[in-house]
All heavy atoms as an XYZ file, in Angstrom:
694
protein
N      10.970     10.545    -12.339
C      11.010     11.709    -11.649
C      12.419     11.867    -11.054
O      13.154     10.843    -10.793
C      10.030     11.794    -10.496
C       8.529     11.725    -10.949
S       7.459     12.260     -9.602
C       7.899     13.982     -9.537
N      12.812     13.125    -10.870
C      14.083     13.392    -10.181
C      13.726     13.957     -8.827
O      12.931     14.909     -8.702
C      14.942     14.316    -10.985
C      16.211     14.763    -10.258
C      16.911     15.845    -11.001
O      16.258     16.851    -11.537
O      18.169     15.874    -11.039
N      14.370     13.470     -7.762
C      14.218     14.080     -6.439
C      15.611     14.532     -5.948
O      16.517     13.785     -6.029
C      13.658     13.001     -5.466
N      15.634     15.718     -5.475
C      16.847     16.248     -4.803
C      16.499     16.532     -3.355
O      15.459     17.129     -3.086
C      17.258     17.489     -5.463
C      17.868     17.298     -6.866
C      18.414     18.616     -7.402
C      18.864     18.289     -8.874
N      18.732     19.548     -9.630
N      17.261     15.901     -2.428
C      16.979     16.003     -1.046
C      18.138     16.677     -0.424
O      19.284     16.328     -0.525
C      16.829     14.575     -0.444
C      15.736     13.756     -1.154
C      16.572     14.657      1.097
C      15.940     12.308     -1.135
N      17.790     17.847      0.281
C      18.861     18.605      1.015
C      18.725     18.289      2.463
O      17.697     18.543      3.131
C      18.645     20.074      0.693
C      18.751     20.300     -0.802
C      19.748     20.916      1.484
C      17.994     21.440     -1.320
N      19.821     17.745      3.050
C      19.717     17.180      4.376
C      21.096     17.152      5.023
O      22.119     17.257      4.446
C      19.146     15.681      4.363
O      19.070     15.161      5.596
C      19.988     14.844      3.487
N      21.017     16.972      6.434
C      22.257     16.657      7.195
C      22.552     15.217      7.246
O      23.632     14.746      7.443
C      22.115     17.288      8.627
C      21.968     18.789      8.605
C      21.727     19.277     10.065
O      21.618     18.446     10.978
O      21.747     20.479     10.318
N      21.496     14.380      7.178
C      21.525     12.989      7.475
C      21.591     12.136      6.185
O      20.811     11.329      5.874
C      20.300     12.538      8.319
C      20.158     13.217      9.616
O      21.227     13.561     10.215
N      19.060     13.492     10.082
N      22.681     12.332      5.459
C      22.780     11.747      4.150
C      23.030     10.254      4.204
O      22.468      9.481      3.344
C      23.874     12.484      3.294
C      25.262     12.105      3.880
O      25.876     11.129      3.472
N      25.814     12.947      4.708
N      23.732      9.704      5.120
C      24.133      8.334      5.005
C      22.954      7.396      5.342
O      22.723      6.388      4.514
C      25.234      8.030      6.056
C      26.554      8.662      5.664
C      27.668      8.323      6.700
O      27.342      7.836      7.727
N      28.928      8.482      6.259
N      22.043      7.679      6.298
C      21.007      6.843      6.592
C      19.934      6.916      5.444
O      19.347      5.910      5.082
C      20.333      7.231      7.884
C      21.226      7.012      9.135
C      22.089      8.209      9.458
O      22.082      9.189      8.699
O      22.784      8.173     10.481
N      19.678      8.108      5.023
C      18.703      8.300      3.961
C      19.140      7.632      2.600
O      18.400      6.896      2.032
C      18.441      9.827      3.673
C      17.731     10.459      4.895
C      17.569      9.977      2.453
C      17.643     11.917      4.898
N      20.410      7.826      2.268
C      20.895      7.176      1.079
C      20.885      5.651      1.225
O      20.427      4.918      0.306
C      22.324      7.631      0.829
N      21.250      5.151      2.384
C      21.224      3.678      2.618
C      19.832      3.154      2.384
O      19.587      2.172      1.739
C      21.788      3.346      3.989
C      21.745      1.883      4.328
C      21.866      1.562      5.768
N      20.747      2.058      6.447
C      20.836      2.692      7.626
N      21.978      2.996      8.199
N      19.673      3.191      8.230
N      18.822      3.807      3.019
C      17.418      3.276      2.962
C      16.865      3.373      1.561
O      16.078      2.538      1.077
C      16.526      4.003      3.964
C      16.704      3.374      5.359
O      17.619      2.540      5.501
O      15.955      3.783      6.218
N      17.218      4.471      0.826
C      16.799      4.606     -0.545
C      17.323      3.402     -1.444
O      16.594      2.829     -2.194
C      17.148      5.965     -1.182
C      16.371      7.049     -0.526
C      17.021      6.024     -2.660
C      16.901      8.455     -0.818
N      18.609      3.121     -1.187
C      19.200      2.064     -1.959
C      18.673      0.682     -1.587
O      18.510     -0.168     -2.445
C      20.714      2.111     -1.867
C      21.355      3.328     -2.599
S      23.127      3.344     -2.547
C      23.492      3.740     -0.871
N      18.377      0.428     -0.282
C      17.983     -0.879      0.168
C      16.440     -1.092     -0.033
O      15.990     -2.176     -0.369
C      18.324     -1.165      1.588
O      17.842     -0.174      2.432
C      19.879     -1.224      1.719
N      15.627     -0.016      0.227
C      14.244     -0.226      0.209
C      13.609      0.114     -1.258
O      12.713     -0.551     -1.729
C      13.501      0.755      1.194
C      13.815      0.366      2.577
C      13.193      1.280      3.565
O      12.083      1.806      3.369
N      13.752      1.484      4.795
N      14.149      1.110     -1.891
C      13.641      1.464     -3.194
C      14.481      0.893     -4.386
O      14.109      0.955     -5.523
C      13.585      2.997     -3.461
C      12.603      3.744     -2.480
C      12.746      5.309     -2.690
C      11.234      3.318     -2.775
N      15.645      0.363     -4.041
C      16.595     -0.205     -4.991
C      16.962      0.762     -6.022
O      17.010      0.435     -7.242
C      16.007     -1.461     -5.577
C      15.566     -2.466     -4.536
N      16.510     -3.212     -3.814
C      14.393     -2.765     -4.054
C      15.866     -3.934     -2.869
N      14.572     -3.703     -3.110
N      17.286      2.058     -5.611
C      17.626      3.132     -6.567
C      19.040      3.580     -6.181
O      19.372      3.674     -4.952
C      16.658      4.295     -6.482
C      15.248      3.924     -6.952
C      15.238      3.576     -8.421
N      13.820      3.279     -8.846
C      13.601      2.872     -9.973
N      14.502      2.581    -10.875
N      12.316      2.536    -10.407
N      19.791      3.994     -7.119
C      21.116      4.639     -6.837
C      20.921      6.076     -6.328
O      19.879      6.665     -6.668
N      21.907      6.591     -5.608
C      21.816      7.860     -5.076
C      23.146      8.613     -5.386
O      24.258      8.025     -5.174
C      21.616      7.840     -3.556
C      21.591      9.258     -2.943
C      20.327      7.091     -3.187
N      23.115      9.788     -5.850
C      24.314     10.674     -6.089
C      24.310     11.636     -4.973
O      23.263     12.266     -4.639
C      24.275     11.282     -7.418
O      24.232     10.228     -8.442
C      25.563     12.141     -7.681
N      25.460     11.984     -4.377
C      25.533     12.870     -3.249
C      26.514     14.020     -3.605
O      27.620     13.755     -4.105
C      26.087     12.130     -2.019
C      26.272     13.030     -0.805
C      26.702     12.202      0.352
C      28.151     11.780      0.252
N      28.725     11.166      1.489
N      26.057     15.279     -3.281
C      26.959     16.441     -3.400
C      27.008     17.125     -1.992
O      26.029     17.123     -1.288
C      26.380     17.407     -4.312
C      26.258     16.989     -5.772
C      27.299     16.796     -6.654
C      25.045     16.742     -6.493
N      26.802     16.460     -7.883
C      25.443     16.430     -7.809
C      23.677     16.802     -6.160
C      24.530     16.106     -8.764
C      22.757     16.483     -7.156
C      23.126     16.145     -8.426
N      28.170     17.604     -1.703
C      28.319     18.459     -0.524
C      27.887     19.871     -0.890
O      28.162     20.318     -1.982
C      29.761     18.536     -0.050
C      30.329     17.228      0.394
O      29.558     16.271      0.833
N      31.613     16.949      0.300
N      27.268     20.533      0.054
C      26.845     21.928     -0.218
C      26.862     22.752      1.061
O      26.999     22.197      2.105
C      25.441     21.967     -0.896
S      24.142     21.380      0.155
N      26.766     24.022      0.970
C      26.759     24.945      2.048
C      25.565     25.908      1.883
O      25.335     26.468      0.847
C      28.045     25.739      2.209
C      27.900     26.772      3.367
C      29.212     24.923      2.368
N      24.660     25.980      2.938
C      23.531     26.895      2.795
C      24.008     28.312      2.764
O      24.789     28.750      3.640
N      23.499     29.100      1.815
C      23.918     30.514      1.760
C      23.339     31.326      2.936
O      24.064     32.173      3.428
C      23.405     31.166      0.506
O      24.089     30.577     -0.581
N      22.182     31.017      3.350
C      21.616     31.767      4.452
C      22.179     31.359      5.808
O      22.538     32.196      6.635
C      20.052     31.534      4.486
C      19.276     32.291      5.522
C      19.116     33.641      5.449
C      18.878     31.619      6.711
C      18.414     34.386      6.381
C      18.236     32.272      7.733
C      17.985     33.650      7.592
O      17.313     34.340      8.581
N      22.338     30.061      6.081
C      22.777     29.568      7.385
C      24.309     29.394      7.435
O      24.839     29.432      8.500
C      22.094     28.197      7.741
O      22.566     27.202      6.786
C      20.654     28.291      7.702
N      24.880     29.173      6.283
C      26.368     28.902      6.236
C      26.674     27.417      6.723
O      27.819     27.101      6.966
N      25.609     26.613      6.967
C      25.874     25.265      7.472
C      26.064     24.322      6.262
O      25.496     24.443      5.241
C      24.617     24.816      8.253
C      24.502     25.572      9.532
C      23.232     25.002     10.346
C      23.101     25.814     11.596
N      21.955     25.343     12.385
N      26.967     23.286      6.594
C      27.149     22.279      5.585
C      25.933     21.323      5.531
O      25.427     20.935      6.562
C      28.480     21.482      5.912
C      29.668     22.280      5.739
C      30.918     21.512      5.871
O      30.873     20.206      5.775
O      32.009     22.111      6.061
N      25.591     20.921      4.339
C      24.538     19.966      4.125
C      24.872     19.109      2.941
O      26.013     19.240      2.362
C      23.207     20.753      3.730
C      22.659     21.642      4.749
C      21.913     20.897      5.799
N      21.189     21.762      6.673
C      21.684     22.234      7.817
N      22.832     21.904      8.203
N      20.895     23.020      8.542
N      24.078     18.205      2.562
C      24.218     17.338      1.407
C      23.039     17.387      0.569
O      21.897     17.570      1.008
C      24.458     15.853      1.824
C      25.703     15.738      2.815
C      25.491     15.803      4.183
C      26.877     15.509      2.222
C      26.619     15.749      5.049
C      28.025     15.386      3.002
C      27.864     15.487      4.404
O      28.955     15.361      5.303
N      23.284     17.261     -0.798
C      22.196     17.085     -1.729
C      22.283     15.701     -2.259
O      23.308     15.266     -2.754
C      22.372     18.106     -2.938
C      21.217     17.883     -3.921
C      22.336     19.547     -2.490
N      21.120     14.970     -1.983
C      21.062     13.558     -2.515
C      20.118     13.663     -3.763
O      19.095     14.241     -3.708
C      20.455     12.591     -1.486
C      21.116     12.595     -0.108
C      20.332     11.676      0.827
C      22.483     12.192     -0.309
N      20.621     13.047     -4.835
C      19.801     13.063     -6.047
C      19.454     11.661     -6.425
O      20.395     10.724     -6.341
C      20.642     13.674     -7.198
S      19.766     13.807     -8.790
N      18.221     11.363     -6.654
C      17.773      9.998     -7.009
C      16.692     10.146     -8.068
O      15.885     11.070     -8.154
C      17.144      9.320     -5.718
C      16.062     10.014     -5.172
C      16.872      7.898     -6.031
N      16.687      9.170     -9.033
C      15.659      9.110    -10.054
C      14.778      7.986     -9.742
O      15.184      6.819     -9.340
C      16.323      8.873    -11.387
C      17.344      9.938    -11.864
C      18.033      9.507    -13.095
C      16.670     11.289    -12.089
N      13.429      8.225     -9.765
C      12.466      7.121     -9.341
C      11.200      7.382    -10.059
O      10.922      8.330    -10.698
C      12.327      7.214     -7.850
C      11.742      8.405     -7.220
C      11.167      8.061     -5.798
C      12.653      9.564     -7.131
N      10.363      6.451     -9.908
C       8.993      6.529    -10.411
C       8.066      7.374     -9.475
O       8.312      7.396     -8.335
C       8.355      5.063    -10.469
O       6.991      5.152    -10.545
N       7.049      8.082    -10.089
C       6.150      8.810     -9.278
C       5.445      7.959     -8.241
O       5.013      8.418     -7.146
C       5.200      9.573    -10.105
C       4.163      8.689    -10.859
C       3.256      9.529    -11.746
C       2.291      8.667    -12.413
N       1.356      9.456    -13.235
N       5.350      6.699     -8.493
C       4.705      5.731     -7.556
C       5.511      5.458     -6.343
O       5.011      4.910     -5.345
C       4.275      4.461     -8.260
C       3.382      4.740     -9.426
C       3.839      4.640    -10.726
C       2.059      5.177     -9.275
C       3.022      4.881    -11.768
C       1.269      5.475    -10.289
C       1.717      5.340    -11.585
O       0.949      5.580    -12.676
N       6.863      5.795     -6.408
C       7.738      5.527     -5.281
C       7.887      6.753     -4.313
O       8.576      6.704     -3.334
C       9.063      5.085     -5.818
C       9.088      3.814     -6.557
C      10.407      3.493     -7.338
O      10.908      4.418     -8.039
O      10.903      2.346     -7.157
N       7.211      7.858     -4.704
C       7.406      9.069     -3.924
C       6.888      8.942     -2.513
O       7.523      9.417     -1.575
C       6.681     10.203     -4.671
C       7.398     10.846     -5.839
C       6.507     11.893     -6.452
C       8.749     11.330     -5.462
N       5.757      8.348     -2.228
C       5.310      8.191     -0.831
C       6.347      7.492      0.009
O       6.634      7.892      1.164
C       4.003      7.362     -0.925
C       3.478      7.707     -2.258
C       4.731      7.766     -3.164
N       6.894      6.491     -0.493
C       7.932      5.699      0.278
C       9.245      6.609      0.516
O       9.876      6.611      1.559
C       8.332      4.397     -0.371
C       9.169      3.573      0.481
C       9.380      2.185     -0.041
O       8.865      1.808     -1.043
N      10.090      1.326      0.635
N       9.647      7.291     -0.581
C      10.766      8.242     -0.414
C      10.530      9.280      0.688
O      11.333      9.505      1.494
C      11.024      8.943     -1.799
C      12.108      9.932     -1.727
C      13.474      9.308     -1.591
C      12.078     10.953     -2.989
N       9.274      9.824      0.673
C       8.936     10.830      1.692
C       9.073     10.272      3.036
O       9.580     10.883      4.020
C       7.640     11.396      1.420
C       7.567     12.402      0.210
C       6.209     13.042      0.193
N       6.188     13.984     -0.962
C       5.504     13.838     -2.060
N       4.774     12.752     -2.309
N       5.600     14.740     -3.076
N       8.540      9.009      3.291
C       8.618      8.357      4.547
C      10.089      8.135      4.994
O      10.415      8.392      6.151
C       7.900      6.989      4.529
C       6.358      7.091      4.541
C       5.806      5.611      4.314
C       5.899      7.615      5.821
N      10.903      7.714      4.111
C      12.341      7.506      4.378
C      12.924      8.811      4.901
O      13.624      8.868      5.863
C      13.073      6.900      3.141
C      12.537      5.454      2.893
C      14.636      6.930      3.427
C      13.092      4.883      1.607
N      12.772      9.855      4.092
C      13.446     11.105      4.382
C      12.895     11.651      5.679
O      13.664     12.032      6.602
C      13.199     12.182      3.239
C      13.646     13.543      3.581
C      13.871     11.683      1.961
N      11.592     11.703      5.865
C      11.011     12.199      7.069
C      11.433     11.516      8.343
O      11.485     12.051      9.474
C       9.501     12.319      6.993
C       9.012     13.368      5.908
C       9.373     14.766      6.199
N       9.100     15.666      5.117
C       9.931     16.500      4.537
N      11.148     16.690      5.085
N       9.504     17.282      3.481
N      11.690     10.191      8.219
C      12.047      9.383      9.371
C      13.371      9.794      9.905
O      13.671      9.659     11.106
C      11.973      7.923      9.073
O      12.973      7.548      8.166
N      14.267     10.253      9.053
C      15.622     10.647      9.500
C      15.780     12.177      9.723
O      16.633     12.650     10.402
C      16.669     10.144      8.523
C      16.849      8.659      8.560
C      16.315      7.834      7.554
C      17.433      7.993      9.641
C      16.386      6.460      7.590
C      17.486      6.609      9.769
C      17.046      5.872      8.691
O      17.047      4.458      8.713
N      15.044     12.919      8.825
C      15.253     14.444      8.924
C      13.975     15.127      8.511
O      13.690     15.449      7.312
C      16.343     14.815      7.878
C      16.737     16.242      7.954
O      16.092     17.034      8.717
O      17.770     16.656      7.247
N      13.118     15.387      9.532
C      11.835     16.010      9.284
C      11.901     17.446      8.618
O      10.992     17.874      8.062
C      11.226     16.214     10.633
C      11.897     15.149     11.522
C      13.266     15.008     10.958
N      13.134     18.048      8.811
C      13.278     19.403      8.198
C      13.953     19.396      6.836
O      14.361     20.421      6.275
C      14.051     20.280      9.195
O      15.324     19.744      9.427
N      14.197     18.244      6.257
C      14.883     18.194      4.962
C      14.009     18.780      3.863
O      12.762     18.726      3.976
C      15.135     16.683      4.686
N      14.655     19.332      2.855
C      13.977     19.870      1.709
C      13.934     18.785      0.639
O      14.939     18.066      0.463
C      14.728     21.046      1.036
C      14.563     22.373      1.776
C      14.335     22.516      3.109
C      14.683     23.501      1.018
C      14.222     23.735      3.748
C      14.542     24.779      1.587
C      14.288     24.834      3.007
N      12.790     18.614      0.030
C      12.727     17.672     -1.127
C      12.220     18.448     -2.347
O      11.184     19.020     -2.321
C      11.765     16.469     -0.844
C      12.149     15.761      0.456
C      11.645     15.585     -1.975
C      11.159     14.712      0.927
N      13.114     18.506     -3.335
C      12.776     19.199     -4.556
C      12.484     18.083     -5.633
O      13.310     17.214     -5.890
C      13.931     20.048     -5.004
C      13.480     20.824     -6.388
C      14.299     21.077     -3.953
N      11.319     18.125     -6.254
C      10.900     17.130     -7.200
C      10.825     17.763     -8.612
O      10.294     18.891     -8.815
C       9.557     16.528     -6.847
C       9.482     15.841     -5.472
C       7.968     15.561     -5.164
C      10.336     14.688     -5.500
N      11.318     17.077     -9.594
C      11.219     17.460    -10.974
C      10.563     16.469    -11.764
O      11.030     15.252    -11.866
C      12.637     17.757    -11.579
C      13.322     18.958    -10.928
O      12.724     19.974    -10.840
N      14.525     18.726    -10.475
N       9.401     16.769    -12.439
C       8.756     15.833    -13.284
C       9.272     16.048    -14.735
O       9.989     16.971    -15.023
C       7.278     16.067    -13.286
C       6.627     15.680    -11.904
C       5.120     15.804    -11.911
O       4.461     15.024    -12.640
O       4.618     16.737    -11.282
N       8.899     15.180    -15.668
C       9.179     15.276    -17.028
C      10.709     15.324    -17.223
O      11.188     16.042    -18.091
C       8.519     16.549    -17.634
C       7.035     16.462    -17.598
O       6.458     15.406    -17.776
N       6.432     17.558    -17.332
N      11.409     14.535    -16.443
C      12.776     14.322    -16.711
C      13.119     13.354    -17.760
O      12.497     12.252    -17.699
C      13.501     13.899    -15.268
C      14.935     13.715    -15.478
C      13.175     14.902    -14.153
N      13.969     13.689    -18.678
C      14.248     12.757    -19.753
C      15.554     12.045    -19.353
O      16.566     12.686    -19.028
C      14.414     13.491    -21.116
C      13.181     14.106    -21.496
N      12.121     13.492    -22.119
C      12.703     15.397    -21.355
C      11.096     14.339    -22.377
N      11.524     15.517    -21.916
N      15.475     10.786    -19.423
C      16.592      9.928    -18.884
C      17.129      8.980    -20.036
O      16.305      8.380    -20.650
C      16.114      9.078    -17.700
C      15.638     10.029    -16.583
C      17.296      8.151    -17.229
C      14.810      9.300    -15.571
N      18.393      8.991    -20.174
C      19.055      8.024    -21.094
C      19.836      7.130    -20.274
O      20.474      7.555    -19.273
C      19.844      8.704    -22.114
C      19.081      9.426    -23.179
C      20.003     10.019    -24.254
O      20.831     10.899    -23.931
N      19.916      9.559    -25.438
N      19.873      5.892    -20.675
C      20.778      4.942    -19.956
C      19.964      3.763    -19.333
O      18.907      3.480    -19.772
N      20.441      3.315    -18.170
C      19.916      2.089    -17.657
C      18.947      2.381    -16.441
O      19.092      1.802    -15.373
C      21.115      1.247    -17.203
C      20.809     -0.196    -17.206
O      19.689     -0.600    -17.570
N      21.739     -0.982    -16.701
N      17.979      3.244    -16.652
C      17.122      3.646    -15.599
C      16.213      2.498    -15.073
O      15.977      2.356    -13.847
C      16.223      4.849    -15.989
C      15.190      5.212    -14.954
C      15.596      5.823    -13.826
C      13.845      4.884    -15.126
C      14.623      6.244    -12.804
C      12.887      5.235    -14.191
C      13.263      5.892    -13.028
N      15.786      1.655    -15.950
C      14.801      0.593    -15.534
C      15.536     -0.550    -14.738
O      14.839     -1.273    -14.005
C      14.107     -0.088    -16.773
O      15.120     -0.594    -17.611
C      13.285      0.968    -17.500
N      16.830     -0.687    -14.764
C      17.471     -1.734    -14.052
C      17.647     -1.243    -12.595
O      18.204     -0.169    -12.311
C      18.772     -2.000    -14.648
C      19.556     -3.107    -13.906
C      20.959     -3.355    -14.532
C      21.678     -4.446    -13.752
N      22.995     -4.675    -14.331
N      17.143     -2.036    -11.656
C      17.234     -1.664    -10.313
C      18.513     -2.311     -9.717
O      19.090     -3.267    -10.201
C      16.045     -2.197     -9.524
C      14.736     -1.442     -9.907
C      13.645     -1.758     -8.949
C      12.424     -0.894     -9.386
N      11.416     -0.913     -8.338
N      18.981     -1.725     -8.611
C      20.163     -2.225     -7.938
C      19.898     -3.717     -7.424
O      18.773     -4.065     -7.110
C      20.544     -1.420     -6.685
C      20.918     -0.012     -7.006
C      21.149      0.786     -5.761
C      22.170      0.010     -7.851
N      20.911     -4.493     -7.408
C      20.789     -5.845     -6.941
C      20.512     -5.857     -5.472
O      21.072     -5.004     -4.717
C      22.101     -6.693     -7.284
C      22.333     -6.789     -8.738
C      21.320     -7.528     -9.515
O      20.761     -8.486     -9.086
O      21.044     -7.066    -10.669
N      19.702     -6.796     -4.974
C      19.415     -6.868     -3.531
C      20.549     -7.633     -2.900
O      21.230     -8.409     -3.326
C      18.108     -7.582     -3.258
C      16.987     -6.693     -3.749
C      15.621     -7.332     -3.507
O      15.502     -7.965     -2.384
O      14.714     -7.091     -4.262
């Protein structure tokens, strides 16, 4: 699965995803069209079984964050290898 998280608290969320889920995180800067506020989009690929833990991590730092989930994502490369602890 692919999760895109739109948040203000990118450093803490990204850190916990990498340390607790052992997944890499890609970060983009963005600006909300409606609010004009700067935010970040965090993109992570993970198993559907890891979603509850991802939600806990995100909600603990930013209860108002958006989480966009995409199923049926086709991945090429080294997805099964987790980050070293």
